[in-house]
N, C-alpha and C positions, 0 to 999 in steps of 0.2 A: 531329466535334463542334465547334461554335463557342463563343466566349466567353460568349455569352448563355445557353448551356445551364448554365454553371457559376455565373454571377453573378446572373442574373435570378431573381426569385421565381417559384414555380410558378404555374400558372394558377389562377384562383379556384375552378374545379371541382376541380382536383387538391388545392388547399389544403383545400377543404371536405371532400373524401374523407379526407384525412389526419386532419383535426380530428375527423371523425366516428368514427374508429377508437377504440374504447374502450381505455383504458390500465388494465390489470390488473397490479398490481405483484406479482412473484413473491416469496413470503415467504422463499425460500432466499437471495435476494440480501442482504436486510437482516439475516437471521439469521446467516449466515456472516461477513458484514462486522462485525457486532456482536461475535461470538465473537473475531474477529481483533483488535478493539480491546482486549479484556480481556487477550489473550495479549501484545500489544505492550506494554501497561503492565507486565506481569510481567517481560517480557524486558528492559526498559530500567531496571528497578529494581536498583541495585547490591547485590550480596550476597544476592539473593533466591533461596533454595534451590529454589523452585518452578520456576525456569527450567531446572533439571536434568531436568525431566520434561515440559516442554511438547512439543507435536507435532513441533517442529523437531528435537528430539533423536532422533527415531525415523526420520528420513529426511533427504532433501536439501533439500526445500522447507520454508518456514516461513510464519509469519503475514504476511510481506511479500508473498508470492505471492497469498495470499487477498485482501489489501488492494488490490493493483494489479489483479488479475483482476476483482474485484467493482467496482472503480472504472471499469474499462473497460466493464463491463455497465451500470453506472449512467450513465456518460457517453453511451452509446448511447441511453438513455432521455431524459436531460436535454438533450443537445445534438444527437444524431442527428436527432431529430424536428424540431428547429429548422431544420436544413438543408433538410428536406423542405418545411416550411411556409413559410419565409421566403426561401429561396434561399441560395446559397453565401456571398455577401457578408455578409448579416446573420447567418447561422449562424456565420461566422468571427468576426464582431464579438462575438457572445455568448461564444464560446470565449475570445477575448482578454480579455473582462471577467472571466471566471472565473480566468484566469491572473493578472490583476491582483489579484484577491481572495486567491489562494493566495500570491502574492508578499508581500503585506503580512502575511498570517498567518505566513509564514516569518520575516519581519523581527521581528514582534511576539514570536514564540516565542523567537527568539534573545536579544533584549534582556531579556525577562522572565526567562528562565532564567539569563542572565548576572547580572542583578541579584540573583536568588535565591541563586545560588552565592557571589556576593561577600558577601552578607549572612550566609549560613551560615558562611562562612570567618571573617568578622570577629567572629562570636559567640565563636569560639575555645573551643567546648565540647568538641569531639572532637580538636582538634589537626590536623584534616585540611584540605587545601586543595581545596575543591570545584570551583572554576573550573579549578584545575590538573588535576583528574581528567578534565575535558573537553578538555584540551590547549588551553586558551585563553591560554597564556602571552603570546602576541604582543599581547594586548590591554593588558597591564600591564607587561611586562618589556622593557627595551631590549636589542637584540641586533643585531650586525652582519648577522645572517642576514636580518632583515626590516626594518631601519631605513630602507631606501629605498622601502619599500612604504607606501602609504596604506591602513592596515588597514580603516578604516571605508568608504572608497570601494570597496576591493576586495570587502568584504562586500556592499555594496549593489548592486554590479554582478555578483554571483555568481562573481567570479573568486577569491574566498576562501570556501570552503564547508567549515566544520568537519564532522568525521565524524558527530557526533551530530545534526547539522541538515541532513542530505543527502537525505532522502527527498522533501521537498516540492520542492526544485529539480528533482529527477528527474521528479516528477509534472508540473511546469510544462512542461518540454521535451516530454514525451510528449503533453500536451494540445496543444501547438503543432504537432504532427504531424497532428492530427486533420483540419484543413482540407485538407491534402495528400491524406490517405487518402480523404476524402469526394469530392474532385475526381476522383481516380483511379477511384473506384467508379462514377462516372457514365460513364466510358469503358468499363472492363472490370474485373471483379473480379479477374481474373488479374493485372492491374497492381498491385492492392492487395497481393496475396500476394507478388508479386515485390519490391515496395517494402519491405514489413515483413520478409520473410525476408532480403532483401539487406542491409537496414540492420542486422539482428541479426548476420549474418555479419561485417560490417565492424566489429563491436564485439568479436569474439572474438580476443583477443590471440594465443593459442597456435595457433589455426587459421590466422590470417593469417601468423604467423611460419613455420609449416610450408609454406604455399603461396608464401612469399617476398614477401608483401605487407604485412609488419609495419609499414612506414612509413605505411600508409594506415589504420591503426587509428583508429576514431572514438571520441573521448572528450573530456571537458572538464577543463582543469587546475583543481585545487582550491586551489592556493596560488601566488601570483606568485613566491615565493622558493624553490620546490622543484618537482620533477617529479611530485608526488603528484596523482593524478586523483580525480574524484568517486568516492566509494565505490560509489554506485549509478549505473552507467553507463546513462543513459536510452536509448541506442541499442541496448542489449541488452534492457533491461526493457520496452521498447515491445512486444516480441513477445507477452508474456503479457497486457498491457493490451489490445492489439488482437485477441487471441484472444477475450477476454471481450466486447469490442465487437462482433466479428463474429458471435458466437453470439446476442447480443441483437438485432442488426440482421437476423438471418436469413440472413446471408451464408454461415455454416457451418450445416449441418443439425444438428438435435438428434440426438445419438447414440442408437441404439435401446437399449432396455432388454432385454438378453438375458443368460441365465446364462453364456454363453461370454464376453462382454465383461466382465461382472462378475468372472468368474474370472480373466481376464487382468489386469484392474486390481488385483485382490487379490494375485495372484502378484507383480506388479511391486512393490507396496507392501511385502509381506512379505519378498520377496527382498532388498530394499534395507536392511532392518533390521540385518543383520550388518555392513553398511558404514557405518552411521550412528554418531552420537556414542554412542548407547546400546550399540551393538555393540562399540565400542572400549573404552568406559568400564566397562560392567557385565559384558560377556561376555569381556573381555580378549583380543579377537581381534587379535593383533599383525599378522597379515597384512592385516587391514582397515585398520589405521593406515598400513601401507606403501602399500596400494592408494590410499588417500585422498591421500597425498603424491604418488604417481606419476601419478595421474589428476586432479590438483587442477583442471585446466582445465575438465573436464566437469561439475564441481559448484561452480565458482567463483560466488560470490554477486555480485561486482562487475559482471562482464560477463554474468551470467545464463547459466551453463553449461547445456548441453542436457539433462543428467540431472536437473537441478532442474525443468526443464520437464516431462520425462517423469514424474517422481515426482508432481508436482503434478496433472497431468492424470489419472493413475491414482487418486490420492486424491480429487480432485474428482468423478470419475465415481462412485466408491463412495458418497460422501455425497449426491451428487445423486440417485442411485437410492434410497438409504435414506430421504431426506427426502420422497420421493413427488412426484407431479405437482404443480407449483406450490407444493410444500411442504406438501401436505395431511397428511402423516404427522407434521408438527410440531405440528399442532393437537391440543389436549387432547380426549380422548374420555371420556365418563362424567361423573358428578357428584360423585365422591369428593373427599376433601381433597387427595390427591396431584394429581388433575387440576386443581383450582383453583389449587394452588401453581404447577404447571407453566404454566398459562394466564397467570398474572401474571408469571412469570419470562420467558416468551416475549415478552410485551408489552414488558418492560424491554429485552431483548436486541434486539428489533426497533427500538425507539426509539434505542438506542445506534448501531445500524447505519445508521439513517436520517440521523443527525447526525454522520457519521464525521469530517468535517474538524474541526469544533469539538471533538469528543471526542479526536481524535488530538493536537491542540494541547495540550489539557488533560492528556493522559496523559504526554506528553514532559516537561511541567513538573512534574507531580505525582510522576513516578517519581524525580526528584532529591530531592524533599522526603521521599518514602518511604525512600529510602536513608539520608538524614540521621536520620530518626526511629529507624531500626533501628541506626544507629551509636550513638545515645544510649541507647536502651532495650534493645539486645541483639537477637540473632537466634535466640532459642529458637523452637521450632516454633509455640508459642502466639502469641508476639509477631509472628512473620512472617505468620501467618495473619490476625491482627488488622490489621496494617498493610496487607496486601493487600485485606482487606475494606474498610478505609478508602478505599483507592484506587478500588475498584469503586464505592463510594458516590459519590465525587467524579465519576467518569465518568457515572454515571446522572444525577446532578444537573445536570451540564453538558448532557447530551443533552436532558433535559426542559426546561431553561432555554432552550437554543437553539431547540427546537421551539416554545416559547411565544413567543419573540421573532419567529420567522419567521411565526407565525400572525397577527401584527400585531393583537393584540386591541384596540388603541386606535382602530382604524378601525371605528367603529360604523356599521352600515348604517342609513340613514334610510329609514323606510317610504315607499313611493311614494304 
């Protein structure tokens, strides 16, 4: 293959054929991504008892896997087609523009949340230090530990990535891998598989140590003054992103819907429950706690351990089947009140899923505010439910607002 195959736009005939292919968005993509946004809000709200029962407590994977997997699927739609229509160079340019947008979303989220937590701390209503809860001491406190580090420069260059603000940097790095994957796909899809799996292996600390290659572990430092790495290792998490990407591109075949596969997936999900947080906390399985300690590497969230991947695939297959082809089972049937309520609820969830970046930014900010509100008003069941409802309303409002701005209603079409 010569360089022109990668960098040049496709022929006009090929471009026309690609553009002529109708785009039918799968409801399941936006639905499950929307559900993930609500779960992420609950999970990041301090002292929210609802987090004791979110899906993550029943297995190894959580809403982060849903978010990253669906982002891979959405990226295949949004950017994969761009490589087909405009060629590798312009397709890469579009990816870089998206990374630029995500970068400034990351910066804006950090400083907005920092300002909020400083303001809430200065109110001195609860006696709590809210920026301290996010371990942002280096922004305000002098210390020999970080006095020689330029904190703001380190943050802007992603060499300082606080734990609460680490998923968007991971997402940026994974997006930057997309042009490599697309270039390899034009040679041989087996090269894509080798690149993705090989990169994931190089992110597995325990596996590399066992093989004697621990010095080659791929990760990014999270602080110039310590050896802490990014909590979400992009070299591990790219595996699930490109799994979703490959399914949407058609590189991986759709799994058949069979009773056998459904039974295997259900067995995996149910068998893992005793080893989950619920199994240890509610069922009191001491052996499960020991197992989680001894085999922490295979369920590790930072490097994306293999059993997180297996659990997510099993769970995803179950709900993929239950949702029906293209999400047909999600659609309301009948004309009763319950059907109309579900129809409106579905529209809201889909809207939240469609505007996931804006909603995610809002959720991380709103979660800190929700924690403060419950610090002031208490954490009774009724109050906690009301505060969570308030957070859900904020996310829905942001989703519809972002959708309205993206529609550019000010661009009035002038009749010909």
